[in-house]
N, CA and C atoms as a LAMMPS dump frame, in Angstrom:
ITEM: TIMESTEP
0
ITEM: NUMBER OF ATOMS
564
ITEM: BOX BOUNDS ff ff ff
-5.0000000000000000e+02 5.0000000000000000e+02
-5.0000000000000000e+02 5.0000000000000000e+02
-5.0000000000000000e+02 5.0000000000000000e+02
ITEM: ATOMS id mol type element x y z
1 1 1 N -13.018 -13.563 1.287
2 1 2 C -13.501 -12.036 1.333
3 1 3 C -14.367 -11.343 2.648
4 2 1 N -14.399 -10.055 2.575
5 2 2 C -14.573 -9.597 3.934
6 2 3 C -15.8 -9.615 4.555
7 3 1 N -15.866 -9.708 5.709
8 3 2 C -17.341 -9.935 6.568
9 3 3 C -17.259 -8.709 7.16
10 4 1 N -18.01 -7.859 6.165
11 4 2 C -18.258 -6.383 6.773
12 4 3 C -19.765 -5.876 6.55
13 5 1 N -20.202 -4.653 7.162
14 5 2 C -21.625 -4.171 7.104
15 5 3 C -21.654 -2.919 6.345
16 6 1 N -20.678 -2.856 5.761
17 6 2 C -20.593 -1.612 4.799
18 6 3 C -21.332 -1.733 3.551
19 7 1 N -22.135 -0.615 3.224
20 7 2 C -22.658 -0.468 1.74
21 7 3 C -21.429 -0.512 0.662
22 8 1 N -21.133 -1.602 -0.148
23 8 2 C -19.753 -1.682 -0.687
24 8 3 C -19.942 -0.103 -1.855
25 9 1 N -21.369 -0.022 -2.231
26 9 2 C -21.305 1.43 -3.132
27 9 3 C -21.299 2.655 -2.445
28 10 1 N -21.19 2.735 -1.426
29 10 2 C -21.529 4.074 -0.454
30 10 3 C -20.072 4.085 0.017
31 11 1 N -18.903 4.539 -1.11
32 11 2 C -17.689 4.585 -0.791
33 11 3 C -17.582 6.025 0.049
34 12 1 N -17.009 6.485 1.135
35 12 2 C -16.592 7.489 1.593
36 12 3 C -15.788 8.622 0.715
37 13 1 N -15.782 9.833 0.72
38 13 2 C -15.115 10.974 -0.185
39 13 3 C -14.445 11.569 1.405
40 14 1 N -13.272 10.911 1.949
41 14 2 C -13.375 11.439 3.1
42 14 3 C -11.351 11.602 2.835
43 15 1 N -11.191 10.978 1.745
44 15 2 C -9.44 11.023 1.215
45 15 3 C -9.262 12.552 0.541
46 16 1 N -8.158 13.188 1.139
47 16 2 C -7.808 14.52 0.305
48 16 3 C -6.233 14.564 0.143
49 17 1 N -5.816 15.003 -0.73
50 17 2 C -4.409 15.298 -0.721
51 17 3 C -4.108 16.339 0.171
52 18 1 N -3.079 16.109 1.082
53 18 2 C -2.598 16.962 2.028
54 18 3 C -3.69 17.174 3.233
55 19 1 N -4.439 16.106 3.201
56 19 2 C -5.197 15.712 4.656
57 19 3 C -4.478 14.712 5.097
58 20 1 N -4.522 14.734 6.777
59 20 2 C -4.033 13.54 7.456
60 20 3 C -5.001 12.121 6.739
61 21 1 N -3.87 10.964 7.172
62 21 2 C -4.309 9.786 6.461
63 21 3 C -4.998 9.202 7.554
64 22 1 N -6.192 8.546 7.241
65 22 2 C -6.548 7.74 8.323
66 22 3 C -5.907 6.587 8.708
67 23 1 N -5.896 6.84 10.053
68 23 2 C -5.061 6.171 11.049
69 23 3 C -5.557 4.502 11.094
70 24 1 N -4.974 3.454 11.622
71 24 2 C -5.728 1.974 11.672
72 24 3 C -4.458 1.309 12.568
73 25 1 N -5.207 0.563 13.051
74 25 2 C -4.137 -0.74 13.982
75 25 3 C -5.052 -1.985 13.413
76 26 1 N -4.178 -3.165 12.937
77 26 2 C -5.166 -4.014 12.124
78 26 3 C -4.08 -5.216 12.17
79 27 1 N -4.339 -6.047 12.068
80 27 2 C -3.22 -7.475 12.044
81 27 3 C -2.172 -7.837 10.83
82 28 1 N -1.318 -8.227 11.155
83 28 2 C -0.196 -8.572 10.086
84 28 3 C 0.381 -9.583 10.249
85 29 1 N 0.879 -10.174 9.043
86 29 2 C 1.742 -11.158 8.725
87 29 3 C 2.73 -10.657 8.371
88 30 1 N 3.966 -11.065 9.385
89 30 2 C 5.23 -10.763 8.848
90 30 3 C 6.258 -11.404 9.667
91 31 1 N 7.46 -11.951 8.775
92 31 2 C 8.816 -12.677 9.617
93 31 3 C 8.261 -14.073 10.196
94 32 1 N 7.38 -14.411 9.152
95 32 2 C 6.435 -16.047 9.464
96 32 3 C 5.803 -15.926 10.911
97 33 1 N 5.349 -14.741 11.446
98 33 2 C 4.718 -14.304 12.406
99 33 3 C 2.946 -13.896 11.881
100 34 1 N 2.114 -14.731 12.671
101 34 2 C 0.656 -14.385 12.346
102 34 3 C -0.056 -13.288 13.686
103 35 1 N 0.951 -13.082 14.518
104 35 2 C 0.342 -12.458 16.088
105 35 3 C 0.368 -10.874 15.897
106 36 1 N 1.084 -10.336 14.707
107 36 2 C 1.533 -8.687 14.908
108 36 3 C 0.226 -7.594 14.408
109 37 1 N 0.133 -6.835 15.153
110 37 2 C -0.44 -5.894 15.028
111 37 3 C 0.096 -4.661 14.212
112 38 1 N -0.371 -3.784 13.407
113 38 2 C 0.594 -2.725 12.746
114 38 3 C -0.474 -1.567 12.91
115 39 1 N 0.41 -0.413 13.113
116 39 2 C -0.611 0.893 13.054
117 39 3 C 0.16 2.317 11.792
118 40 1 N -0.61 2.836 11.33
119 40 2 C 0.39 3.864 10.693
120 40 3 C 0.876 4.551 11.603
121 41 1 N 0.626 4.63 12.608
122 41 2 C 1.169 5.696 13.676
123 41 3 C 2.812 4.955 13.869
124 42 1 N 2.765 3.87 13.603
125 42 2 C 4.268 3.172 14.095
126 42 3 C 5.491 3.588 13.063
127 43 1 N 5.011 4.178 12.158
128 43 2 C 5.826 4.864 10.877
129 43 3 C 5.758 6.001 10.829
130 44 1 N 5.37 6.738 11.607
131 44 2 C 6.212 8.222 12.079
132 44 3 C 7.088 8.755 11.668
133 45 1 N 7.708 9.513 10.936
134 45 2 C 8.917 9.797 10.56
135 45 3 C 9.441 9.104 9.606
136 46 1 N 8.592 8.307 8.956
137 46 2 C 8.72 7.635 7.683
138 46 3 C 7.887 7.869 6.725
139 47 1 N 8.186 7.632 5.436
140 47 2 C 7.252 7.886 4.036
141 47 3 C 6.675 6.423 4.149
142 48 1 N 5.73 6.32 3.674
143 48 2 C 4.541 4.526 3.836
144 48 3 C 4.146 4.733 2.362
145 49 1 N 4.376 3.694 1.81
146 49 2 C 3.313 3.207 0.573
147 49 3 C 2.435 2.262 1.055
148 50 1 N 1.08 2.658 1.403
149 50 2 C 0.109 1.682 1.638
150 50 3 C -0.555 1.131 0.224
151 51 1 N -0.38 -0.41 0.391
152 51 2 C -0.717 -1.099 -0.975
153 51 3 C -1.937 -1.86 -0.734
154 52 1 N -2.565 -1.581 -1.251
155 52 2 C -3.892 -2.597 -1.428
156 52 3 C -3.824 -3.293 -2.662
157 53 1 N -4.016 -4.828 -2.334
158 53 2 C -4.306 -5.4 -3.513
159 53 3 C -5.537 -6.437 -3.206
160 54 1 N -6.129 -6.791 -4.39
161 54 2 C -7.414 -7.822 -4.12
162 54 3 C -7.331 -9.143 -3.497
163 55 1 N -6.755 -10.068 -3.441
164 55 2 C -6.675 -11.349 -2.952
165 55 3 C -5.272 -12.071 -3.201
166 56 1 N -4.901 -12.557 -2.029
167 56 2 C -3.95 -13.998 -1.846
168 56 3 C -4.388 -14.682 -2.957
169 57 1 N -3.425 -15.363 -3.51
170 57 2 C -3.508 -16.607 -4.45
171 57 3 C -4.201 -16.238 -5.467
172 58 1 N -3.761 -15.269 -6.18
173 58 2 C -4.84 -14.844 -7.405
174 58 3 C -3.337 -14.511 -8.759
175 59 1 N -3.861 -13.953 -9.961
176 59 2 C -2.912 -14.068 -10.807
177 59 3 C -2.332 -12.67 -10.8
178 60 1 N -2.642 -11.412 -10.947
179 60 2 C -2.561 -10.133 -11.233
180 60 3 C -1.406 -10.03 -9.669
181 61 1 N -1.968 -10.052 -8.645
182 61 2 C -1.647 -9.732 -7.099
183 61 3 C -0.132 -9.84 -7.034
184 62 1 N 0.072 -11.54 -7.158
185 62 2 C 1.603 -11.607 -7.348
186 62 3 C 2.671 -10.978 -8.175
187 63 1 N 2.348 -10.581 -8.957
188 63 2 C 3.124 -9.868 -10.097
189 63 3 C 3.622 -8.73 -9.347
190 64 1 N 2.601 -7.913 -9.014
191 64 2 C 2.758 -6.407 -7.901
192 64 3 C 3.481 -6.951 -6.79
193 65 1 N 3.451 -7.67 -6.216
194 65 2 C 3.882 -7.793 -5.065
195 65 3 C 5.581 -8.326 -5.031
196 66 1 N 5.762 -9.063 -6.128
197 66 2 C 7.317 -9.673 -6.119
198 66 3 C 7.922 -8.38 -6.942
199 67 1 N 7.521 -7.407 -7.511
200 67 2 C 7.718 -6.147 -8.211
201 67 3 C 8.562 -5.428 -6.878
202 68 1 N 7.484 -5.296 -6.113
203 68 2 C 7.679 -4.416 -4.806
204 68 3 C 8.792 -5.107 -3.707
205 69 1 N 8.593 -6.499 -3.967
206 69 2 C 9.815 -7.387 -3.046
207 69 3 C 11.329 -6.835 -3.826
208 70 1 N 10.869 -7.102 -4.998
209 70 2 C 12.206 -6.956 -5.824
210 70 3 C 12.841 -5.171 -5.377
211 71 1 N 11.996 -4.12 -5.258
212 71 2 C 12.544 -3.017 -5.312
213 71 3 C 12.439 -2.314 -3.665
214 72 1 N 12.107 -3.219 -2.618
215 72 2 C 12.043 -2.81 -1.314
216 72 3 C 13.334 -2.342 -0.902
217 73 1 N 14.371 -2.511 -1.347
218 73 2 C 15.763 -2.076 -0.311
219 73 3 C 15.825 -0.492 -0.938
220 74 1 N 15.587 -0.272 -2.554
221 74 2 C 15.054 1.005 -2.653
222 74 3 C 14.353 1.813 -1.924
223 75 1 N 13.073 1.143 -1.922
224 75 2 C 11.756 2.089 -0.756
225 75 3 C 12.665 2.484 -0.02
226 76 1 N 13.44 1.285 0.705
227 76 2 C 14.073 1.439 2.437
228 76 3 C 14.755 2.604 1.818
229 77 1 N 15.818 2.675 1.094
230 77 2 C 16.679 3.849 0.725
231 77 3 C 16.21 5.095 0.98
232 78 1 N 14.872 5.187 0.487
233 78 2 C 14.009 6.48 0.447
234 78 3 C 13.25 6.921 1.52
235 79 1 N 13.896 6.096 2.46
236 79 2 C 13.157 6.117 4.109
237 79 3 C 11.494 6.156 3.695
238 80 1 N 11.048 4.873 3.08
239 80 2 C 9.715 4.744 2.662
240 80 3 C 9.264 2.843 3.101
241 81 1 N 8.335 3.007 3.991
242 81 2 C 7.838 1.633 4.231
243 81 3 C 6.843 0.796 3.278
244 82 1 N 6.956 -0.207 2.867
245 82 2 C 5.724 -0.784 2.165
246 82 3 C 4.805 -1.334 2.955
247 83 1 N 3.579 -1.513 2.68
248 83 2 C 2.84 -2.173 3.893
249 83 3 C 1.644 -2.115 2.553
250 84 1 N 1.84 -3.837 2.65
251 84 2 C 0.617 -4.675 1.351
252 84 3 C -0.703 -4.927 2.706
253 85 1 N -1.478 -4.465 1.597
254 85 2 C -2.931 -4.995 2.386
255 85 3 C -4.028 -5.685 1.521
256 86 1 N -4.56 -6.376 2.087
257 86 2 C -5.512 -7.371 1.327
258 86 3 C -6.702 -7.522 2.504
259 87 1 N -7.911 -8.031 1.849
260 87 2 C -8.992 -8.724 2.539
261 87 3 C -8.982 -9.952 3.33
262 88 1 N -7.711 -10.785 3.212
263 88 2 C -7.424 -11.947 3.341
264 88 3 C -6.986 -12.244 4.938
265 89 1 N -7.098 -13.067 5.712
266 89 2 C -6.59 -13.071 6.941
267 89 3 C -4.973 -13.663 6.821
268 90 1 N -4.501 -13.199 8.15
269 90 2 C -2.991 -13.534 8.495
270 90 3 C -2.625 -14.973 8.014
271 91 1 N -3.816 -15.812 8.082
272 91 2 C -3.534 -17.14 7.688
273 91 3 C -3.653 -17.27 6.626
274 92 1 N -4.426 -16.995 5.429
275 92 2 C -4.177 -17.053 4.21
276 92 3 C -3.067 -16.644 3.83
277 93 1 N -2.73 -15.194 4.332
278 93 2 C -1.005 -14.567 4.096
279 93 3 C -0.051 -15.741 4.348
280 94 1 N 0.026 -16.134 5.452
281 94 2 C 0.814 -17.295 6.015
282 94 3 C 0.784 -18.35 4.996
283 95 1 N 0.011 -18.902 4.909
284 95 2 C -0.423 -20.252 3.659
285 95 3 C 0.338 -19.808 2.502
286 96 1 N -0.369 -18.67 1.589
287 96 2 C 0.425 -18.035 0.603
288 96 3 C 2.252 -17.951 0.443
289 97 1 N 2.553 -17.398 1.942
290 97 2 C 3.954 -17.025 1.816
291 97 3 C 4.62 -18.607 2.087
292 98 1 N 3.915 -19.739 2.509
293 98 2 C 4.824 -20.638 2.756
294 98 3 C 4.252 -21.637 1.391
295 99 1 N 3.464 -21.358 0.336
296 99 2 C 3.544 -21.784 -1.061
297 99 3 C 4.387 -21.022 -1.958
298 100 1 N 4.735 -19.774 -1.699
299 100 2 C 5.342 -19.018 -2.77
300 100 3 C 6.728 -18.521 -2.076
301 101 1 N 7.883 -18.817 -2.41
302 101 2 C 8.897 -18.335 -1.949
303 101 3 C 9.355 -16.888 -2.315
304 102 1 N 8.72 -16.309 -3.375
305 102 2 C 8.583 -15.074 -3.509
306 102 3 C 7.811 -14.134 -2.628
307 103 1 N 6.905 -14.75 -2.357
308 103 2 C 5.977 -13.845 -1.398
309 103 3 C 6.812 -13.737 -0.124
310 104 1 N 7.136 -14.873 0.354
311 104 2 C 7.672 -15.395 1.486
312 104 3 C 9.101 -14.588 1.79
313 105 1 N 9.752 -13.922 0.554
314 105 2 C 10.795 -13.17 0.389
315 105 3 C 10.464 -11.672 0.527
316 106 1 N 9.238 -11.305 0.597
317 106 2 C 9.05 -10.273 0.219
318 106 3 C 9.755 -8.638 1.257
319 107 1 N 9.55 -9.035 2.546
320 107 2 C 10.718 -8.26 3.385
321 107 3 C 9.524 -7.121 3.975
322 108 1 N 8.471 -7.099 3.573
323 108 2 C 7.257 -6.161 4.221
324 108 3 C 6.081 -6.485 4.553
325 109 1 N 5.569 -6.038 5.517
326 109 2 C 3.933 -6.697 6.309
327 109 3 C 3.13 -7.012 5.063
328 110 1 N 2.289 -7.742 5.522
329 110 2 C 0.828 -8.066 4.656
330 110 3 C -0.215 -8.061 5.785
331 111 1 N -0.831 -6.861 5.551
332 111 2 C -1.743 -6.275 6.821
333 111 3 C -3.242 -7.246 6.065
334 112 1 N -3.957 -7.466 7.181
335 112 2 C -5.453 -8.36 7.063
336 112 3 C -6.37 -7.498 7.241
337 113 1 N -7.075 -7.214 6.413
338 113 2 C -8.39 -6.108 6.576
339 113 3 C -9.378 -7.017 6.307
340 114 1 N -9.573 -8.061 7.148
341 114 2 C -10.524 -8.77 7.26
342 114 3 C -12.029 -8.474 7.557
343 115 1 N -12.149 -7.281 8.144
344 115 2 C -13.605 -6.537 8.245
345 115 3 C -13.355 -5.616 7.133
346 116 1 N -12.801 -5.711 6.536
347 116 2 C -12.78 -4.479 5.148
348 116 3 C -13.117 -3.099 5.679
349 117 1 N -12.477 -2.501 6.919
350 117 2 C -12.873 -1.471 7.512
351 117 3 C -12.033 -0.554 6.928
352 118 1 N -10.555 -1.023 7.043
353 118 2 C -9.343 -0.086 6.035
354 118 3 C -9.745 0.106 4.62
355 119 1 N -10.056 -0.977 3.794
356 119 2 C -10.572 -0.809 2.556
357 119 3 C -11.668 0.459 2.2
358 120 1 N -12.42 0.462 3.233
359 120 2 C -13.478 1.136 3.1
360 120 3 C -13.107 2.872 3.605
361 121 1 N -12.199 2.858 4.439
362 121 2 C -11.706 4.107 4.9
363 121 3 C -11.015 4.986 3.864
364 122 1 N -10.07 3.655 2.97
365 122 2 C -9.645 4.231 1.813
366 122 3 C -9.709 4.448 0.571
367 123 1 N -11.237 4.014 0.74
368 123 2 C -12.299 4.102 -0.635
369 123 3 C -11.562 3.232 -1.903
370 124 1 N -11.234 2.133 -1.103
371 124 2 C -11.225 0.92 -2.326
372 124 3 C -11.759 -0.166 -2.122
373 125 1 N -13.074 -0.109 -1.525
374 125 2 C -13.687 -1.233 -1.243
375 125 3 C -14.567 -1.596 -2.514
376 126 1 N -14.388 -3.072 -3.091
377 126 2 C -14.75 -3.26 -4.017
378 126 3 C -16.169 -4.113 -3.913
379 127 1 N -17.482 -3.759 -4.792
380 127 2 C -18.794 -4.249 -4.436
381 127 3 C -18.554 -6.023 -4.136
382 128 1 N -17.857 -6.381 -4.612
383 128 2 C -17.219 -8.015 -4.254
384 128 3 C -16.894 -8.459 -3.152
385 129 1 N -16.472 -7.165 -2.285
386 129 2 C -15.971 -7.502 -1.08
387 129 3 C -14.439 -7.523 -0.963
388 130 1 N -13.749 -7.268 -1.779
389 130 2 C -12.322 -7.008 -1.853
390 130 3 C -11.612 -5.682 -2.02
391 131 1 N -10.613 -5.525 -1.967
392 131 2 C -10.047 -4.372 -2.472
393 131 3 C -9.8 -4.021 -4.013
394 132 1 N -10.041 -2.722 -4.261
395 132 2 C -9.303 -2.484 -5.592
396 132 3 C -7.677 -2.217 -5.707
397 133 1 N -7.172 -1.925 -6.3
398 133 2 C -5.665 -1.531 -6.277
399 133 3 C -5.59 -0.373 -5.924
400 134 1 N -5.331 -0.163 -4.874
401 134 2 C -5.092 1.415 -4.265
402 134 3 C -3.33 1.538 -3.742
403 135 1 N -3.085 2.625 -4.259
404 135 2 C -1.463 2.696 -3.73
405 135 3 C -1.545 4.167 -3.027
406 136 1 N -1.157 4.358 -1.87
407 136 2 C -1.448 5.582 -1.098
408 136 3 C 0.095 5.972 -0.591
409 137 1 N 0.241 6.918 -0.831
410 137 2 C 1.837 7.591 -0.008
411 137 3 C 1.471 8.562 0.972
412 138 1 N 2.16 8.154 1.999
413 138 2 C 2.019 9.009 2.884
414 138 3 C 3.063 9.672 3.826
415 139 1 N 3.216 10.739 4.086
416 139 2 C 4.78 11.546 4.499
417 139 3 C 4.913 11.307 5.655
418 140 1 N 6.103 11.585 6.208
419 140 2 C 6.686 11.164 7.492
420 140 3 C 5.634 11.469 8.971
421 141 1 N 4.773 12.646 8.371
422 141 2 C 4.067 13.354 9.519
423 141 3 C 2.546 12.821 8.986
424 142 1 N 2.422 12.011 8.482
425 142 2 C 1.159 11.422 8.152
426 142 3 C -0.153 11.884 7.317
427 143 1 N 0.623 12.606 6.466
428 143 2 C -0.316 13.27 5.441
429 143 3 C -0.141 12.337 3.986
430 144 1 N -1.425 12.377 3.736
431 144 2 C -1.315 11.831 2.285
432 144 3 C -0.953 12.713 1.273
433 145 1 N -0.102 12.198 0.41
434 145 2 C 0.595 13.072 -0.486
435 145 3 C 0.012 12.516 -1.946
436 146 1 N -0.174 11.381 -1.949
437 146 2 C -0.527 10.842 -3.75
438 146 3 C -1.362 9.841 -3.493
439 147 1 N -2.283 9.312 -4.315
440 147 2 C -2.793 7.632 -4.264
441 147 3 C -3.215 7.573 -5.754
442 148 1 N -3.328 6.427 -6.085
443 148 2 C -3.923 6.101 -7.187
444 148 3 C -4.737 4.53 -7.012
445 149 1 N -5.767 4.616 -7.877
446 149 2 C -6.781 3.312 -7.592
447 149 3 C -6.877 2.751 -9.099
448 150 1 N -6.401 1.521 -9.032
449 150 2 C -6.75 0.703 -10.413
450 150 3 C -8.246 -0.204 -10.093
451 151 1 N -8.576 -0.515 -11.332
452 151 2 C -9.697 -1.912 -11.182
453 151 3 C -8.813 -2.997 -10.999
454 152 1 N -9.275 -4.231 -11.244
455 152 2 C -8.85 -5.494 -10.654
456 152 3 C -7.771 -5.743 -11.523
457 153 1 N -8.318 -5.591 -12.519
458 153 2 C -7.307 -6.463 -13.692
459 153 3 C -6.139 -5.841 -14.481
460 154 1 N -6.122 -4.732 -13.74
461 154 2 C -4.4 -3.694 -14.321
462 154 3 C -3.384 -3.669 -12.96
463 155 1 N -2.266 -4.319 -13.029
464 155 2 C -1.228 -4.123 -12.307
465 155 3 C -0.604 -2.982 -12.139
466 156 1 N -0.104 -2.229 -11.285
467 156 2 C 0.95 -1.071 -10.99
468 156 3 C 2.466 -1.631 -11.085
469 157 1 N 2.847 -0.372 -11.242
470 157 2 C 4.283 -0.223 -11.67
471 157 3 C 5.172 0.082 -10.55
472 158 1 N 5.894 -0.849 -9.969
473 158 2 C 6.733 -0.469 -8.549
474 158 3 C 7.692 0.802 -9.011
475 159 1 N 8.466 0.848 -10.097
476 159 2 C 8.976 1.931 -10.306
477 159 3 C 8.545 3.252 -10.12
478 160 1 N 7.569 3.257 -10.762
479 160 2 C 6.454 4.567 -11.126
480 160 3 C 6.261 5.026 -9.597
481 161 1 N 5.886 4.037 -8.479
482 161 2 C 5.325 4.281 -7.331
483 161 3 C 6.714 5.085 -6.408
484 162 1 N 8.072 4.236 -6.707
485 162 2 C 9.167 4.955 -6.204
486 162 3 C 9.29 5.877 -6.472
487 163 1 N 9.571 6.335 -7.76
488 163 2 C 9.723 7.591 -8.489
489 163 3 C 8.973 9.006 -7.996
490 164 1 N 7.842 8.335 -7.835
491 164 2 C 6.646 9.392 -6.954
492 164 3 C 6.973 9.941 -5.612
493 165 1 N 7.303 8.781 -4.568
494 165 2 C 7.768 8.892 -3.644
495 165 3 C 9.297 10.004 -3.492
496 166 1 N 10.104 9.577 -4.508
497 166 2 C 11.406 10.24 -4.677
498 166 3 C 11.005 12.091 -4.717
499 167 1 N 9.937 11.88 -5.938
500 167 2 C 9.589 13.121 -6.039
501 167 3 C 9.146 13.912 -5.077
502 168 1 N 8.404 13.659 -4.486
503 168 2 C 7.294 14.481 -3.277
504 168 3 C 8.565 14.52 -2.264
505 169 1 N 9.722 13.692 -2.237
506 169 2 C 10.423 14.252 -1.123
507 169 3 C 11.34 15.142 -1.487
508 170 1 N 11.385 15.785 -2.405
509 170 2 C 12.104 17.038 -3.196
510 170 3 C 11.777 18.185 -2.441
511 171 1 N 10.263 17.936 -2.644
512 171 2 C 9.598 19.333 -1.929
513 171 3 C 9.513 20.465 -3.233
514 172 1 N 9.976 20.259 -4.217
515 172 2 C 10.1 20.944 -5.223
516 172 3 C 8.991 20.431 -6.699
517 173 1 N 8.784 21.463 -7.804
518 173 2 C 8.26 21.287 -8.914
519 173 3 C 8.887 20.429 -9.856
520 174 1 N 8.529 19.159 -9.952
521 174 2 C 9.014 17.659 -10.739
522 174 3 C 8.385 17.82 -11.963
523 175 1 N 9.147 17.832 -12.945
524 175 2 C 8.318 17.685 -14.359
525 175 3 C 7.94 16.069 -14.784
526 176 1 N 7.364 16.09 -15.83
527 176 2 C 7.244 14.576 -15.762
528 176 3 C 8.253 13.635 -16.223
529 177 1 N 8.399 12.374 -15.854
530 177 2 C 9.32 11.562 -15.925
531 177 3 C 10.805 11.907 -15.116
532 178 1 N 10.4 12.942 -14.05
533 178 2 C 11.534 13.22 -13.701
534 178 3 C 12.177 12.112 -12.537
535 179 1 N 13.401 11.883 -12.54
536 179 2 C 13.965 10.945 -11.682
537 179 3 C 14.884 11.62 -10.868
538 180 1 N 15.134 11.168 -9.634
539 180 2 C 15.904 11.468 -8.431
540 180 3 C 17.814 11.681 -9.189
541 181 1 N 18.111 12.664 -8.95
542 181 2 C 19.434 13.406 -9.64
543 181 3 C 19.429 14.176 -10.76
544 182 1 N 17.854 14.378 -11.239
545 182 2 C 17.826 15.306 -12.456
546 182 3 C 17.229 16.683 -12.022
547 183 1 N 17.541 17.401 -12.264
548 183 2 C 17.158 18.992 -12.28
549 183 3 C 15.755 19.112 -11.764
550 184 1 N 15.315 19.759 -11.088
551 184 2 C 13.73 19.94 -10.574
552 184 3 C 13.341 21.854 -11.35
553 185 1 N 12.336 21.898 -11.258
554 185 2 C 11.903 23.259 -11.792
555 185 3 C 11.85 24.136 -10.577
556 186 1 N 12.62 23.705 -9.48
557 186 2 C 12.542 24.411 -8.249
558 186 3 C 11.256 24.572 -7.148
559 187 1 N 11.483 25.36 -6.559
560 187 2 C 10.262 25.628 -5.495
561 187 3 C 8.724 26.129 -6.211
562 188 1 N 7.462 25.663 -5.351
563 188 2 C 6.685 26.03 -6.073
564 188 3 C 6.163 27.804 -5.71
């Protein structure tokens, strides 16, 4: 769990749809390397799915990450980079990846929010020192376009997150259950 000085019950209310997403530079585990640093600004010009999950080596988290990994190519085709985030160290991410072939094959970075700063900035810091299940969709200019936050016990749907990215990319009004290729309702 994180080692931080934040009051876990004092979440910030600084996230707003259409506002600039908080930037960051934090350690990441990717392609078997533990010495990487990743910034949100590294992905300027791309959509980003910033995907917080509670902890490595748990029960619900791998089911979500497996689904994101299985859909990674579709996110890439939509010009969207997935970034997984938990309060685990890069070494915990590495150990999990070495133990679980599906985690090893995800194809996207797992960020280490060991000091809980990113979880705090994105209002997903749980009182127990882990991240709630937050999914943040950030546009190519760095603006927050959508987010959902779940409690610890309920996993998220990768296809719905992908559908939301694609709908946002149209710039149009999109009805419920809209999917790419279907008619939109036009411009607002």
